N, C-alpha and C positions, 0 to 999 in steps of 0.2 A: 236272881231275876230270870236268867236264862232257863234254869231248871223249872221255875214256876211256869214259864211260857210253854215248855215242853210238856208239863203235866196237863195244862189246859188243852194243848193240841191232842194229846192222847185221848182225852175224854171226847173231844170233837170227833175223832176218828172212830171210836168204839161205839158211840151212841148216835144213831141216826137222828138228824134234826137237832143235834145238841148245840150247834154253833150259837144259836140265839140264847140258849139257856145258860151257857158257861160264861161267867164273868172273869176274864183274865185279870191278873194283878194290875192295879192302877200304875200308871207310868208318871213319874215326876221328872220333868226336864227343867233344870235350874239355869239361870243366867249368871255367869261368872265374869267379872271384869278384873283384869290384871292391874297392877300398880301403874303400868305404862299406858293404860287405857284401851287395851285389846279385850273385846268381849267375845265370849263363847257360850254356847248352850251345852250343858252337860247332862247326859243320861248316865247316872252312876250305877255300876253293876260290879259287885265284888266276886262274882262266880269264879273267874280265872284272873290271874295277875297280869292282865293285858290291857293296854290303853290304845284305842283306835281313834284317829282324828280324820275328819273330812273337812278340809278347808277349801274355799272357792274364792277366786279372784274374778269379780265380774268384769266383763268386757269381751273376752274370748277372741277367737280367730277372725271375727268380723273386723277387728281393729289391726290386723296384721299390716306391717309396712309394705309387704308385697304378697301377692297370692301364693299360698302354699307354705309360708314360713312355719306355721304351726304344724302342718302335716309333716314337714321334714323334721321338726323337733320331736314329734311323737315317734318318728322312725329311728332316732339316734340311739346307739348303744356305745359304750366305751367312753362316756363322758366322766368327768371327775370334778373335784372342787379343791380350792386352796392349793396346798403343796403336795397333795396325794397324787400318785400315779394311778391310772385306771384300775390296775389289779389290786393295789393296796387299798384303794377306796372301797371296792366291793368287799374285800376281806374285813375291813373295819365295820361295815354294816353287818356282815355275818357274825362277827365276834360279839356284837351287841344284840343279835337276834332282832334287829330293827329293819324297817323297810320304808322306802319313800318312792312314790310314783306320781308323776304329773301327767295328766291327760288334758290336752287343750281342745276344747269343743268350741263351736261357733259362738256360744253365749257366755262361757266362763272357762277359766282354767281350774281344773279340779286337782287338788293336792291330797293324796291319800297317804297316811302315816300310820305305822304300827310300831309299838315298842313294848318292852317288858317293864313292868312297874319299877322294879328295883334298879333298872338301868336307864331310867327316864332322863336323868340329867345329861349323861354322856351321849345318849341317843339324840336328845334335843340339840346339843352343841353340834353334832355332826350334821344333822338335818338343817340347822340354821346356816351352817357353812355351805351346804349344797344349794340353798335357796339364794344366798347372797354373794357367793364367790365361785360361781360355776366356771368350769374350764371345758372348752370344746376342742379337743385336738383335731388336727388335720385329718388323721385317719378316721375319726368318728364322722366327720363331715362327708368324706368320700363314701364310707360305708352307708351312711344315711341316704345320700343321693341315689346310690345304686338300689337300695331297698325300696325307696319311694318310687323310683322309675318302674321297677318291676311290679309294684302294687298298682300303679296307675295303668300300666299296659295290661295287666290282668283284669282290671276293672272294665276296660273297654270290651272285653269278651264275656262279661257277666251280665246277663239280662236283668237280674235283680238289682245290681248296682246301678246300671244305666237307668232303670225305671226310677230309682230313688234320687239320682242326680237330676233327672228331669222334673220330678216332683219339687225338689228344692228350688230349681231355677224358676219354675212357674209360680210358686207361692211367695218367693222372696223378690221376684222381679229383678230390677237392676240396682236395688238399694244396697246390696252387700256384695260388691264385686269380688271381695277377697274370698268369698265362699263359692260363688257360682262361676268364676272364670276358669276355663280349662287350664290344668296345671302342667301337663307333661312337657310342653315346650319351655317352661319357665323354671324348672327345678335347678338348672345349673346357674341361674341368675341369683339364687339365694346365697347370701354370704354369712360369715360368722357374725359380722356386725348386726345384720338383720335379726339373727336369733338372740344375740345378747340384748338388743333393744327390746325385744318382746319380754324377756325376763325382767329387765329393768323397769319398763313402763307399765307392765300389767300386774306383776307380783308386788303390789303395794298395800299398805295398811288401809288406805282410803277405800279400797274395793274389796276388802277381805271379810269373809264370814267364816266362822269356825264352829264346828260341831264335834263334840267329844263324847265317847262312850267307853265305859270300862272302870277299872279299879283305881280310881283316883277321887279324892275329896275336893270340894271347892277350894279349900285353903291350899291344897297341894297344886291344884291346877293353875291358880292365879299367877304364881311366879313362873311356872312352866310356859305359859303363853308368851311372856316376855322373852324367855330364853329361846323359844322357837321362832317367834315372828317379830320381836322387838327391833331387830336390825334391818328389817325391810324398809325401803324408802317410804316416806309419807304418801307421796303420789297425789294424783287428782282423781276425783270421781269419774268413772267411765261415762262417756256420753250416752244418752238414752238411745233406745232402739229407733231406727228410722221408721217413717210411715210407709208401710207396705201397701201394695195394691189391694183394693177391697177383696177381690178374689180373682183367680185366673178365669179366662174364658172357659165355660163348661164345654164338655165334649170329649172327643177321642183324640189321643195323641199316640202315634206309633213311632218307636225308636228302633230302627233296624239294627240287628246284631247278626250279621251273616254267619252261618254255620253253627249257631247255637243250638244244641240238641233240645232245649226246652225254652219256653217263654215265661216271662213274668208279667202278671197282671196286677195293677194297683188301682183301686178306686178311692177317691179322696173327697171329703167335705171339710170345710173349716171346722176346727175343733173349738175347745173352750178352756179357759183358765181354771185351775183347781179351786179358785175362790168363787167361781160362778155358782149360783144357787142350784143350777141344774147339773152340776158336775156328777154327782152320784147317780141321779136318774140316767144320765148319759152313760156312765160306767156300767150300769145294769143292762142298758140296751146294747152296748158294745159287746158285753159278755154273751148275750143271747145271739147276736148276729154272727160273731166269729171268734170270740175269745175263749169259749168253753172248749176244752181239749177234744171231747168226743161228742158233745151234744149240741154244738152250735148249729145254727141253721145253714151257714155256709158249708160246714163239714158234712152235714147230712145230705144236702142237695148236690154238692159238687163231687164229693168223694164217696160217700156211702151208697147213694142211689145210682150214681153214674160212673164212678171210678175214673173221672176225667182229670183229676189234679193229683200232683204228688204231695202238695202241702197247701194249707190255707190258714188264714188267721185274720185278726183285726186288732186294732189298738187305738186308744186315745193317747195321742202323743202330746206331751206338754213339757215345759221346762227348757225348751230351746228358744229359737228366735220367733217361732210362730206356731201356735197349737193347730193340730190337724186330727181328723178322724179318718183312719185308713183301714182298708181291707187289702189283703195280699193273697195271691195264689200263684202256684207254679204248675205248668202243664206242658204237654206237647204243643207245638205251634199250631197244629190243625184244630185244636179245641178252643182257641182263644175267643173266637166270635161267639160260640155257644156259651162259654163261661161269662162273657160280658152280659149277654141277655139274661142269664139266670141271676147274676149278681145284682143287676139293676132291678129285677123283679123283687128280689129279697129286700133291697133297700125300700122299695115302694110299699111292700107288705108290712114292713116294720113301722113305717110312718102311718099308714092308713089303718092297719089292724092292731098295732101295738103288740104287746106280749101277754102271756097268760099269767095267772096267779102262781101256777107251778113254776114257770120260768123265773118269775120274780123271786120266789122263795129259794130256788136253787142258786141263782146268781148271788143273792144276799148271803146265803150260807157260805158260798165260796169265798167271798170277800172277807167275811168275818173270820173264817178259818185261816185265810192267807195272811191276815194281819198278825197272826200268831206265828205261823211256820216260817215267815220271811224274816223274823227278827230273833234268831237263835244264835247270833254271834255278835261280838262287839263291833266288828266291821260293818255288819248290816245295820246295827242300831245307829252307829255314827252316820252312815249314809242316809238313813231315814230322817234323822234330825237335820242333816245338811240340806236335804230336799225341802223340808219345811221352811228353812230360812230362805232358800232361793225362790220358793213359790209364794212367799209372803203369808205363810200360815202360822197360827199361834203355837206355842209349845204344848198346849193342851190338846192338840189335834188328834193324837193317838186315841184318846178316850172320846173326843168329840165325834169322830167319824163312826164309832159304833152306834152312838145315838142317832146320827144322821141316817145310817143304813136301817136301823130298827124302825125309824119313823116313816120310811118310804111306803107309799100306797100305790096300788096299781093305777089309780086314776092319775096320780102325780107323774109316774113314769111315762104313761102313754100320752099325757099332755106334753111332756118334754119331747117325745118322739115327733109330734106334729110341729113343734117349734124348731127343732134342730135339724130335721131331715128334709131335704129337698132333692128328690132324685133328679130333677131337671138341672140342678146345679152341680152334679157330679163331674169331677175331672177324672177321666179314665185314661190310664197310661198302660200301654202294652209294649214290652221290649222283647225282641227276639226276631226270628225269621219272618219275612213278609210272606203272607199267604193270600190267595185271591179272594177269600171270603171276608177279609177284614174291611171295616168301614173306612172311608177316606179320613186321612189324618189332618188335623189342624196343624198350622205351622209350629215347628219346634222352636224352643228358645235359641238364641245365638250360641254357636259352638256345638250344637247337636246335629 
């Protein structure tokens, strides 16, 4: 499968305009249920004898018992499981060529697993031990607190981080205090019991989704699922997301970062779910506005024509607590006011004038090619399948999206621009030095 994807990619690279003409191999994603009732989606690929698994436990750090517990857990090293000492624990993983990583995000805890096919049973036993009998030594807690404090202190001096923190606080309101509460004064209040409670309460079968890619058959995967996850507690389904404010007050927000050599500018509109009928029209518009590496309108106007930014980009962000459509730029503090005016104009032009047929064709070809080049490892394939599960999309989506992209018309995309883009609703956040030409700032969220 991976070799076939690479062959298709090579054709796309060698033949101009070939992205629409090349049909990559069909993708089959199977549903597999273990004897114990654990279900996984499997993308089978026998190219290399590796199995990659992306599991997710819905809930995430919004459900932390205290602010910052998940951040501290992400910063820990030197943990172990069962009767292993930390060094012996690492060596056992190395001897099996296996890996386990857990990343706790606001919406879910992501469990990334990789193992060799012939060592899958021993690897699964070690990983199951890690998930159900974790040990956090005192030394690991002290090290984690020190690391997290340094990260948080550094964050206060980073305009990009401060802008993103403000964005989160504005769009999430006071509904998820575990995410938006300032953490630095609270790190020492987090205990081992808090962290163990997160593992116990969130890593449960009730909230688990599992995606698998690689060299394993459905018959082999079914018992492996029970071996990996069968000892997790049943748990209860995580509560639904809270009701967020409809949208923040539009306008300009300035976050002072004294002494910062550059400023960060973020403009934001509400985004949309991947299941929205206008998601792919919006993705085309986003690519034209700021996503294209060299040809986006933001890149041309802010960097190529004026040389006023160090970097610029845009993104449709989804899969977290609340979808957003974001543009970003980094520049000298004295150029922020000018960059705001240009960025607002580009948003308005995108809504009122839409895009051209050439821009549509280029963006569509990019996405069709990217769907091939981004899936050339079992890890990437498992991550892709896992995202389908989290976003509520069907297992046929890999093939479906090619048809969705191919069917887009200029009229459809430009109609979506008028529906989705409202320049007067923009939330504009600048973080960095205060300069006299900046507009007055709206009140910042508490803690800023």
